[in-house]
Residue, then its C-alpha position, 0 to 999 in steps of 0.5 A: m871622838r877626836y877633835s877636827w882642827p880647821s885647816d888654817t890652824k897655825f901650830r907651834k911644834l915641840m919635838l919630844d924625845v925619850e930621856d933615857r935611851s937605854c933598853a930596860e931589857c939588855g941596856r943597849f941604845m934604843h933607836v927611833c922607830d916612829n913618831r906620834d903626833h898629838r895636837v892640843f890647845s894651850l893658853e899660849g896657842p895650839l901646840h903640835l906634839v911630835n913624840r919620838l917613839v924608840h924601841c931596842p934594835d936587837k931583834n932577839c930582845p924582849g924590848h924590840h917589840q915594845t915601844v917607848s914614849p916620852n914622859a915629857e907629853y905627860q907634863i903637857t897633857m894626857p894621851r888622846w886629850s885635845i887640851g893641855w893641863q894649863v886649860f884643864t886647871w883654868i876650867g876647873q878653877r873657873r867652875f869650882s872657885r868662881h862658880w861660872s857656868v859651862s856656857q861662861i867658860r866656853n864664851e871666855l875661852v873663845d874670847s880670850y884664848d881662841i879656844t872653841i870646844s863643845d859644852d860636852t867636852i867642858e862637862r867631861v873635863i869638869y867631871r875629871y877635874q872634880t874626880m882628881l880633886a876628890a882623889r887629892h883631898q883623900d890622899p893618906k900622906l897630904l891628909a897626915e900632913e894636914y892633921h899633923d898639929v891636930k890633937d883630936l877629931v870633931l866629926s859631923i854627919d848630914g845629908l843633903q838632898p838636892e831635890k825631892g826624889h833624888e838620892t840624899l848625898y851624905v857628908v862626912r866632915e871634920l870640924r877642926c880642920k874644917r875639911v870634908w873627908f868624904a861623901e857618898s849618895l845613898i839610896s836610903s838612910s837605913e842603919a846598914e847604909v849609914r853604918r858603912l860611912l861610920v866604919q869608913a870614918k873610923q878607919w880614917a881616924k885610926h889611920l890618922g892616929k887621932p882620937v874622935v872626941l865629939w860627934v855632931s849630927d841632926k840625931q837621926d835614928a840611924f845616926v844615933k844608933c851607929i854612932r853609939e855602936q861604932f864610937e863607943g863612949v864618944p858624945h853625941r851632940y845635936c847640930d846648932n843649926h838643926f837645933l835653931r831651925d826646930a826651935a824657931k818654927p813656932v816664930l816662922e809660923a807666926d812671922s808667916h801669918a804677920k806678913v799675910k796680915m800686912r799684905r792685906k792691909v797695904r792695898g791700893l798700889r795698882q789704883v794709885e798707879r793707874k791714876v798716875l799714868e791715866k792723868n799723864a797719858p798722852v792724847d792724840k787729837n787726830a786719832p779716832e775716839v775709841v771708848m776704853s775703860g779705865q783699866a784698859a787705858a792704863s794697860a795700853q799706856a803701861g804696854l802690858e796686861t794686868t791680872q787680878n789677884p784678889t788675895v795680894e795686890a799683884p806685887g809682881d805687876a809693875f808699869d813700864i813708865e821708861g821713856s814717858s814724860i811724867p812729871e817729878a812728883d808723879s814719878v815719886v809717887l810711882d817710885y813709892c809704889t815700886a818701893v812698897r812692892g818690893i817690900l812686900n815681895s821680900n821673903q829673905g831672912g832666917p829664924l834669927n831675922p824673920a822676913g815679916c819683921r824686916m817687912a814691918e820695918g821697911l813699911r815703917q820707913v816708907r810711912s815716915s818718908i811720906q810723912r816727912n814730905l807731907d810735913a814739908k808741903k811738897g806741892v803736888l806730892q801732898r795733893t796726890v797723896 
């Protein structure tokens, strides 16, 4: 669908002419027969391209019925596009280098360059940019230049499944130059499907004229059989990441049980917060007397509803004390509760840095901090604790 330009848009007009006016059939000088208007967005403002179309004036020449357009248009934009190459590359760079969302790109185009285009247009641009980028990475000449000084190849293959139930994306990478060769979504991980990828990798290696000295994968059955078949005599090694993940399963299971025990032991955060908030709740003498339970009063003071969790002390439930006049000592107590809740909620880490170990270390630091305050006899803080 063609873009509808506002009537008050101010364009910068560019007249584009054909560089070579000689007819390709008879060699006569071609005449201008028509103009084609093309309006596009650029980072410097809207452009109005006027393409002067030419054809051979000799009616008996085959070139008379063919019009020639200026090649200069392709240096600015593509036919029927509403944006120029500058905007095209700007969007692609923000999306794939800075990982901006579509809404971020749209808002920045409006704020910085007064370019108003829809989300659908931006998504189409991103798809075209991705296609062009993939084609460039697979260009044989560029690939040969990249591997000119590389003696041999180390290849890896792995499947990436974005969500359960979706097709798995199988990626073939070369580890010497750390370059993705190609990727393809496969419906299944059968030998026939995987064999096609390995045959393609074999053809790429043959085109480069480089020997494959090693394959790396998670050693699925299909990978093992097809690599042995297509790359006879090439060693096949187990991926370090998959090996570490499999070896660490018992450690992660034990770490998970340790986290459960620590959460059960560290209890009473909500009761401490309620006592602090009830003690500092404002009293309105003119207000009618209302009989409320301690829990309801704390909920009214905090401005939110609380829910009971019999297993975990509601790690995600926090009191909003912003704007309230709470003494400094009581505020310190609430800060300690917030810190402990954050530690109990932390699940970050991997096999080499389990979350349970980090949780235990964080709780030890909190206990040491409280003990230092108690040893220093910090008045109200000591009595509160």
